[in-house]
N, C-alpha and C positions, 0 to 999 in steps of 0.2 A: 572516230572512236579508237581507231589502229593507232592513231598518234598518242592518244591519251594513254593507252596501254604501254606504248613504247616508253613514253616519259615516266611513268610510274615504276616500270620494271627497271629502268636505268638509274632511278633513285634508290631502288633497293639493292642493287648490285654495287653502288658505289661504294658503300661502306666496306663490303668484302674486299674490294679492289685496294682501297686505301690501307686497310688494315693487316692484310696478308703480306707475306714476304714478296720481294720483287725479284729474286734471282733464283735460278735452279738449285745453285749450291745451298742457298737457305732452306729451300724445301727439303733438300737432301739430308740436312742436319736435323730436321724437325723429328720429334718422336711422333708415333701415330698410335691410335687406339680405336677399337670397336667398342660402342657402347649402346645401351638401350635406356631410353629415358621415358617415364611416364609422369603424366601431369594431370591433375584435376583441379580446375579453376571455376569457381561458383560465386556470382555476384547477385545482388538484388537490392531493394529498398525496404524501409522499415513501414511501408503503408499497412502490412498485416496487423501491426499493433493497434491501430486506429485508422481504418480506411477513409474517415471522414476529415482526417487532417492532411491537407495538402503538403505541409512542410515535412511530414514523414516520408512521403513518397519522393522528395527530393534527397533525403538522407539515404546513404548507401552502405552496404556491408560488402566485404571481399573476404573470401575464404580459399585458400590455395594450399595443395600439398603435392609434392614431388618426390619421386624416387628416381635415382640414377645408378645403373650398374657398369662398372668400368673394369679396366684391366681385361679387355676382350669379353666384358660382360660376366666375367668369372665371380664377382662379389658385389656387395651393395657399397658403393663409394660415396654417395652423398643423398641425404634427404633434406627437405626444406618445407617447413611450415610457415606460411605467410598470411596473416590475418591483417584486415585494414578496414577503415571507414572513409567514406567519400560524401561527396555533395555533388548533385547533377545541377550544373549551372544553367545549360539549355539543352535541346534536343541532341546536340552533338558533342557536347564538352563536359567532362566532370573532372574534379580535382580530389585527390586522395592522400592518405597518410596511413602509416601502419609500422608493424614490426616484423621482422623475419629471424627465424633460427635454422642454421644450416650446419649440423653436425657433417663433417668432411674427413675423408682419409684418401688414400691413394686411388687413382693416380693424380689427382688434383693437388695433393700436398704430401710432403715426405713424412709427417707425423699426424695423428688424428687429432683434429681441432674441432672446437664448437664455435663457429661464427654467429655472432649477433649483429643484427642491422636495424637501423631505423630507415624508412624510405617515404618519400613524397612523389607524387607524380601528378602529370597533367594527361587525360586520356580524351583523344578526339576521335570520332568515328562519323562517316557518312556515306551514303548510298549515292551511286552515280550510274550512268547507264551502262557502264561496262563492268561495275561490280562494286565491292564495299572496299573503302580505304580506311585504314586505322593507324593512328599516331600515338605513340607512347613515350613521353619524356619523363625519365625517372632519376631521382637523386637519391643516393644511397650514403649512409654514414656506417661504416663498417668497423666492428671491433673483434679482434681475435686475440685474446688474452695470452693463449699459448705461444704466440709468435712475436708479441710486442704490445706496447702499451699506448702507441697513437691511435687515432681514429683515421681510418682511410675514407676519404671522399671520392665518390664516384658517379659519373654521369652515364646513363644509358638512353640511347635513341633507338626505338623500334619502328620501322614502317612496315605495313602489311596490306596485301593486295589479295583480295578473294573474288575471283571470276565465276559466276555461275556457269555450268556446263548445260547449254540448251539440249544436248542430246541425251542427257542424264539427269532427269528431274531430282533435286534435292542435293546433287553433288556440286562441288566447286572445286577449282584449281586454286592453290594456295601457294603464294610466294611471299617471303619476308626476310629482312635483314635487320640485325640489331647490333650496334657498335657501343662497346663499353670503353669509356675514358676515365683513367685515374686523374683525379683534379691536384692531388697533393702528394709530396714526396714525404715518407714516414719510414718508421724503423721495421715495417714488415712488406709493404708493397713493393713488388719488383721494381717499377719505375713510373714516372709520371708520364701521361700520354695514354695512347690506344693500348689496351692490354687484353682485349677480347673481341671476337666478332663470331655472331652466330648467324648463318645463312640456312633457311629452311624452304624446302619446296615439297609438296605434297598434295594430298586430296582430303577434302573435307566433306562430311555428310551431315545434313540437317536430320538428327535422329528424331526429334519433336520439334515443336515450335520454339522451345526453351533450351534445348540441349544440342550441341554439335560435337561431332567427333572429328578428329584429324589424325591422319598418319602420313609419315613421309621421311624423308632424308634430311638431316640436318649436319652441316659442317661447322664444327666448333673449333676456332683457331685461339690459342691462348699463348700470349707471350710472357716468358718466364726468364728468370736468371738461368743462365746455360741453355739447354735445349728447349725449343718451344714445343708445344704439343698441339697435335691436329687431330681431333675426334671425329670419326665417322659414326654417325648416330642414327639409330632406328628411334624416331620420336613418335609417341602416341599420346594424344591430348584429348581430354574431354572438357569441354566448356559449357558452362550453363549460366544463363541469365534469366533470372526470375523477376 
């Protein structure tokens, strides 16, 4: 079991090592910021419409809202509304598509923008003897009219491990990493290649059978024109699955 945990942890950390700067001088040149992020994500199926229809139980909905406070948590820097629809292929795998709206200001961008996204993803989740492993592969088509006319294509890969704490029933140790890769060069994306990495570690608690709370530290590294940005984030998440 220990070997499996080490392997999973290594996979989670690999994205952070690949996407971060490689020299002390590069770290010294980065801008840094303390932020507070809040997230509520709820998912469920449409079985409540007609409990006798098995197809409706496979059709799923996604509702997500986020608020992010930046510039040393001094002001509201970004919000995100992300609805979606999905289909449960089997017990471990589902496919999704949806829309996202992300009004954004400093420190993420120099001017206030309203980003529009279309997204598709494959979500895989399974239980093992050592904990729960989740993989999310997401493709985004991003549009920011205030910055340019092109559509930015971006791929995101998240891997998450939740290990139950035997000495604290209901609690889990959470570790995850998400790598963002810009797939094309256009008139507003800084560059093609890895442009973001988010590493999170914290504690989860099963509030009810359907609702879990998570709190912890996130390191968010953003590759930008000029100085890169490293955010140190207090991340608070509420995850519900109905």
